[in-house]
C-alpha positions as CSV (number, residue, x, y, z in Angstrom):
1,M,64.7,108.9,140.9
2,K,61.1,109.0,141.8
3,R,59.6,106.7,144.3
4,E,56.5,104.5,143.0
5,K,54.4,103.2,145.7
6,T,53.1,99.6,145.8
7,K,49.8,98.2,147.1
8,H,52.0,96.8,149.9
9,K,52.6,99.0,152.9
10,G,56.1,99.8,153.6
11,I,57.2,98.7,150.3
12,Y,58.1,101.0,147.2
13,K,60.2,101.0,144.0
14,V,62.8,103.3,142.8
15,G,63.7,102.4,139.2
16,D,64.0,98.7,139.1
17,T,64.8,98.3,142.9
18,Y,62.5,97.6,145.5
19,Y,63.0,99.2,149.0
20,I,61.5,98.4,152.1
21,T,60.8,100.5,155.4
22,Y,60.4,98.7,158.8
23,Y,60.8,99.6,162.6
24,V,63.1,98.5,165.0
25,G,61.8,99.8,168.2
26,S,60.7,103.3,167.9
27,K,63.2,104.0,164.7
28,K,62.5,103.7,161.2
29,Y,64.6,102.2,158.6
30,E,64.5,101.6,154.9
31,K,66.6,99.0,152.8
32,A,67.2,98.5,149.2
33,V,66.1,94.7,148.5
34,G,66.3,93.9,144.6
35,Q,64.3,93.7,141.6
36,R,61.6,91.2,142.6
37,L,58.6,92.2,144.6
38,S,58.6,88.7,146.2
39,M,62.2,89.4,147.7
40,A,60.8,92.7,149.0
41,L,57.8,91.0,150.8
42,K,60.0,88.2,152.1
43,E,62.7,90.5,153.4
44,K,59.9,92.7,155.1
45,M,58.6,89.7,157.1
46,E,62.0,88.6,158.3
47,R,63.0,92.2,159.3
48,E,59.9,92.6,161.3
49,S,60.2,89.2,162.7
50,K,63.8,89.7,163.9
51,G,62.8,93.4,165.2
52,R,59.9,91.3,167.4
53,R,62.6,88.9,168.6
54,G,64.8,91.9,169.8
55,N,67.6,91.3,167.2
56,Y,67.9,95.1,167.2
57,E,71.6,96.0,167.5
58,V,72.8,94.1,164.3
59,I,69.9,95.7,162.3
60,E,70.9,99.0,163.6
61,R,74.5,98.7,163.1
62,Q,73.8,97.6,159.4
63,E,71.6,100.7,158.8
64,K,74.2,103.1,160.3
65,T,77.5,101.6,159.2
66,T,78.8,102.9,155.8
67,F,81.1,100.7,153.7
68,K,84.0,103.2,154.5
69,E,83.7,102.5,158.1
70,L,83.6,98.7,157.3
71,V,86.8,99.0,155.5
72,K,88.6,100.9,158.4
73,L,87.3,98.2,160.9
74,Y,88.6,95.4,158.7
75,K,92.0,97.2,158.6
76,K,92.0,97.5,162.3
77,E,90.9,94.1,163.3
78,G,90.7,92.0,160.1
79,D,93.1,89.4,158.8
80,G,94.8,91.9,156.3
81,K,94.5,89.7,153.2
82,K,96.6,91.3,150.5
83,F,94.1,90.3,147.9
84,I,91.6,92.4,149.9
85,L,93.7,95.5,150.6
86,Q,95.0,95.9,147.0
87,F,91.4,96.7,145.9
88,V,90.4,98.9,148.8
89,P,90.8,102.1,146.7
90,T,88.4,100.6,144.1
91,Y,85.7,99.4,146.4
92,L,85.8,102.7,148.2
93,K,85.4,104.8,145.0
94,H,82.1,102.6,144.1
95,F,80.8,102.1,147.7
96,G,82.4,104.5,149.9
97,D,79.7,106.3,151.6
98,W,77.0,103.7,150.9
99,R,75.3,102.2,154.1
100,L,75.5,98.4,154.3
101,S,72.1,98.0,154.1
102,Q,71.6,99.8,150.6
103,I,74.1,97.3,148.9
104,T,72.2,94.7,146.9
105,R,73.1,91.9,144.4
106,K,72.3,94.2,141.4
107,D,75.1,96.6,142.8
108,L,77.5,93.8,142.8
109,F,76.8,93.2,139.2
110,K,77.2,96.9,138.5
111,F,80.4,97.0,140.2
112,R,81.8,93.9,138.5
113,D,80.9,95.5,135.1
114,E,82.4,98.7,135.9
115,L,85.5,97.3,137.0
116,K,85.7,95.1,133.9
117,G,85.6,98.1,131.8
118,T,88.2,100.2,133.5
119,P,91.4,100.5,131.5
120,K,94.5,99.2,133.0
121,Q,96.8,101.8,134.5
122,R,99.9,100.7,132.2
123,G,97.8,100.3,129.0
124,G,94.5,100.7,127.5
125,D,93.2,97.1,127.6
126,E,90.4,96.2,130.1
127,V,91.3,94.3,133.0
128,T,91.3,90.5,132.8
129,D,88.4,88.4,134.0
130,S,90.8,86.8,136.8
131,T,91.4,90.1,138.3
132,V,87.9,90.9,138.3
133,N,87.2,87.8,140.1
134,R,90.0,88.5,142.7
135,A,88.3,91.8,143.4
136,M,84.8,90.3,144.0
137,A,86.2,87.5,146.1
138,G,87.9,90.1,148.3
139,L,84.7,92.0,148.4
140,R,82.6,88.9,149.5
141,R,85.2,88.5,152.2
142,L,84.8,91.9,153.5
143,F,80.8,91.4,154.0
144,N,81.6,88.0,155.8
145,F,83.8,89.9,157.8
146,A,80.8,92.4,158.5
147,I,78.8,89.4,159.4
148,S,81.2,87.8,161.7
149,R,81.5,91.2,163.6
150,E,77.5,91.7,163.7
151,Y,77.6,94.5,161.4
152,M,75.6,92.8,158.8
153,E,72.6,90.1,159.0
154,D,73.4,88.6,155.5
155,S,75.7,89.1,152.6
156,P,74.4,90.6,149.4
157,F,76.4,87.9,147.5
158,P,74.5,84.9,146.2
159,K,75.0,81.6,147.9
160,T,75.1,79.7,144.6
161,P,78.2,79.4,142.6
162,K,75.9,79.6,139.3
163,S,74.6,83.1,140.0
164,G,77.0,84.5,137.3
165,L,78.3,87.2,139.3
166,F,81.9,85.7,138.9
167,Y,83.4,85.0,135.4
168,S,84.1,81.5,134.5
169,D,87.6,80.4,134.6
170,Q,89.4,80.3,131.4
171,K,91.4,76.9,131.6
172,G,94.5,76.3,129.8
173,L,95.0,79.6,128.2
174,R,98.1,80.8,130.0
175,N,101.4,81.6,128.0
176,F,104.9,80.5,128.8
177,F,108.4,81.1,127.5
178,T,110.2,78.3,125.6
179,E,113.4,77.1,127.2
180,E,115.2,79.0,124.3
181,Q,113.3,82.1,125.1
182,M,114.2,82.0,128.8
183,E,118.0,81.5,128.0
184,K,117.8,84.7,125.5
185,I,115.7,86.5,128.0
186,I,118.3,86.1,130.8
187,E,121.3,86.8,128.2
188,A,119.6,90.1,127.3
189,S,118.7,91.5,130.6
190,P,120.9,93.9,132.6
191,E,123.1,92.5,135.3
192,W,121.1,93.5,138.1
193,L,118.0,92.0,136.8
194,K,119.3,88.5,135.9
195,P,119.6,87.0,139.6
196,M,115.8,88.0,139.9
197,I,114.8,86.2,136.6
198,L,116.8,83.1,137.6
199,T,115.4,83.1,141.1
200,A,111.9,83.5,139.8
201,Y,112.3,80.6,137.1
202,Y,114.1,78.2,139.5
203,T,111.5,78.7,142.1
204,G,108.4,79.7,140.8
205,L,108.0,82.5,143.3
206,R,105.2,85.1,142.4
207,Q,106.7,88.6,141.7
208,G,105.6,89.9,145.1
209,E,107.3,86.9,146.9
210,L,110.4,87.5,145.0
211,L,110.7,91.2,145.5
212,G,110.0,90.9,149.3
213,L,112.4,88.0,149.8
214,R,114.8,88.5,152.9
215,W,117.9,86.6,153.7
216,E,116.4,85.3,157.0
217,W,113.8,83.1,155.2
218,I,116.5,81.2,153.2
219,D,118.4,78.1,154.5
220,L,121.2,77.6,152.1
221,K,122.3,74.6,153.9
222,E,119.1,72.8,153.5
223,G,118.4,74.3,150.0
224,I,114.9,75.6,151.3
225,I,113.0,79.2,151.1
226,Y,110.5,79.6,154.0
227,L,108.0,82.0,153.1
228,P,106.2,83.3,156.3
229,S,103.0,84.4,154.2
230,T,101.7,83.1,151.0
231,K,98.7,83.9,148.6
232,T,97.2,80.5,148.7
233,M,98.1,77.6,151.1
234,K,98.1,78.1,155.0
235,D,101.3,77.3,156.8
236,L,100.2,74.9,159.7
237,T,103.8,74.6,161.0
238,G,104.5,78.5,161.8
239,K,107.7,78.2,160.0
240,G,106.6,79.0,156.5
241,Q,105.7,77.4,153.4
242,K,108.4,75.6,151.7
243,V,110.1,76.4,148.3
244,V,112.9,73.9,147.3
245,M,116.1,75.2,145.9
246,Q,118.1,73.7,143.2
247,R,121.9,73.5,143.3
248,E,122.2,76.1,140.6
249,L,120.1,78.5,142.6
250,I,122.0,77.8,145.9
251,E,125.2,78.8,144.2
252,L,123.6,81.9,142.7
253,F,122.5,83.0,146.3
254,E,125.9,82.1,147.6
255,S,127.7,84.5,145.2
256,L,125.3,87.5,146.0
257,I,126.6,90.1,148.2
258,K,124.6,90.7,151.4
259,R,124.5,94.4,152.2
260,S,120.9,94.3,152.9
261,E,118.3,92.4,154.8
262,W,116.6,91.9,151.3
263,V,117.9,89.5,148.9
264,F,117.3,92.0,146.0
265,Y,117.9,95.5,146.7
266,R,118.8,99.0,145.2
267,T,121.8,101.0,146.0
268,D,120.1,102.5,149.1
269,G,119.5,99.2,150.5
270,N,115.7,99.0,150.0
271,P,113.9,96.2,147.9
272,Y,113.1,96.6,144.4
273,T,109.4,97.4,143.6
274,R,107.0,96.1,140.6
275,D,107.6,99.6,139.0
276,H,111.7,99.2,139.0
277,V,111.3,95.8,137.3
278,Y,108.3,96.5,135.0
279,G,109.7,98.5,132.3
280,P,113.0,97.0,132.1
281,F,111.6,93.5,131.6
282,K,109.4,94.8,129.0
283,K,112.0,96.4,127.1
284,V,114.1,93.1,127.2
285,L,111.0,91.0,125.7
286,K,110.6,93.8,123.2
287,S,114.2,93.5,121.9
288,L,113.7,89.9,121.5
289,G,110.8,90.2,119.2
290,I,108.5,89.0,122.2
291,D,105.1,90.7,122.4
292,P,105.2,92.5,125.7
293,G,101.5,92.9,125.5
294,K,100.8,89.3,125.8
295,Y,103.8,88.4,128.1
296,A,104.7,89.7,131.4
297,W,106.7,88.7,134.7
298,K,104.0,86.4,135.5
299,E,104.8,84.4,132.4
300,I,108.1,83.3,134.4
301,R,105.9,81.3,136.9
302,H,103.8,79.6,134.2
303,T,107.1,78.8,132.5
304,T,108.5,77.0,135.6
305,A,105.5,74.7,135.7
306,S,105.3,74.2,132.0
307,L,108.7,73.3,131.6
308,M,108.8,70.9,134.5
309,H,105.8,69.2,132.9
310,R,107.5,68.9,129.6
311,K,110.5,67.4,131.2
312,G,108.6,64.8,132.8
313,V,107.9,66.2,136.4
314,P,105.0,64.4,138.0
315,T,101.9,67.0,138.3
316,L,101.9,66.6,142.2
317,A,105.7,67.8,142.3
318,I,104.9,70.8,140.4
319,K,101.8,71.6,142.3
320,D,104.0,71.4,145.7
321,Q,106.6,73.5,144.1
322,L,104.3,76.5,143.1
323,R,102.3,75.8,146.3
324,H,98.9,75.3,144.9
325,S,96.2,74.5,147.5
326,N,94.5,72.5,144.9
327,I,95.9,70.1,142.1
328,S,93.2,71.4,139.8
329,T,94.9,75.0,139.5
330,T,98.1,73.2,138.5
331,V,96.5,71.2,135.6
332,D,94.1,73.7,134.4
333,F,96.2,76.8,134.6
334,Y,99.7,76.1,134.4
335,I,100.3,72.7,132.5
336,G,97.0,72.5,130.3
337,S,98.1,75.3,128.0
338,D,101.1,73.3,126.3
339,I,99.8,72.5,122.8
340,S,103.1,71.7,121.4
341,Y,103.8,69.1,124.2
342,Q,100.4,67.6,123.5
343,R,101.1,67.4,119.9
344,E,104.4,65.6,120.8
345,Q,102.5,63.2,122.7
346,I,99.9,62.4,120.2
347,E,102.5,61.8,117.4
348,K,103.4,58.9,119.5
349,L,100.5,57.0,117.8
350,A,102.0,57.0,114.5
351,L,102.7,53.8,113.0
352,N,106.2,52.7,112.1
353,S,106.4,52.9,108.1
354,G,102.9,53.1,107.8
355,K,102.3,49.3,108.7
356,I,99.1,47.9,110.1
357,V,99.0,44.3,111.4
358,G,102.1,43.6,109.1
359,K,100.4,44.9,106.1
360,E,102.0,47.9,104.3
361,V,99.5,50.5,103.4
362,S,100.6,53.1,100.7
363,S,98.9,56.5,100.0
364,K,98.0,55.2,96.6
365,N,96.3,52.1,97.9
366,A,94.4,54.4,100.3
367,Q,93.2,56.5,97.6
368,E,92.1,53.6,95.4
369,A,90.3,52.3,98.4
370,Y,88.2,55.3,98.9
371,A,87.9,56.0,95.2
């Protein structure tokens, strides 16, 4: 695209984006800023000021370092968060050879929209808002890592949560299986799959946690599973996050044959993967008339929380079992969607035999009253 000059020295426009040029020592650099001229003017003044103060090294690294090089550095020195690493191919496809100084807020919105419109690998539907939000959170974490290692001065992510870059949380919309459906699912499943479904249901473990479960993490005597790494809560003890086991699950584990370090393993001793479980589980759902497009393995975890809620378990206990860092997550996404339960509760307001303050009211009298 053609460069458009402005009346301000060192500031030009390409399409809707303003760029600035500035010097660090004797070296000339350029940087994409945004869609407002005022932002470009402010950025140019700050760059020149930092250059005069001798803050050369960070600026130079930001100008030279590509996003691909940042990812490589993160894999070597970062904290290796799974929610970041799983999106690395997607990040690289969009930002791979870009210099860190080129990435603007506008580019983040464009990346978000492209990711949202990308068809799922196993279906034609677009990815969910929550998946996009996880990808954006991982990208933000990468830029914060770059700042901590002095490869960037500032993150292109807005500091306000009301920027519109992240999709709004859709509360209370999670599906879950009824108790009757769970019984039918277990009964219809192949023998090798039944222990995994039961374990997922009894514990609320995520699928990745379940498939990676090792015997060394399980204390059958105490009835506790210790997870050395978890998606949400940090482990302050060093022993692992606790998942309490009930009696039926302890008995199930005691009955399993231990021929591998993994609890659930194939004939070669290696653990099952998501691909091994995905198709068979969907097939079971379809055989029972449950829409496999709306329900998947993750609904088992939602079922654990929702049925605990229906059986009168306190919300705090559900939060602890699912290991949520915030109780609002438990309320908004795991027990807030139970419409049938809410209907049962509101029915408790019904008046016995239609009596109000000792006076019986018939539908006929009511009709006459409003006639």
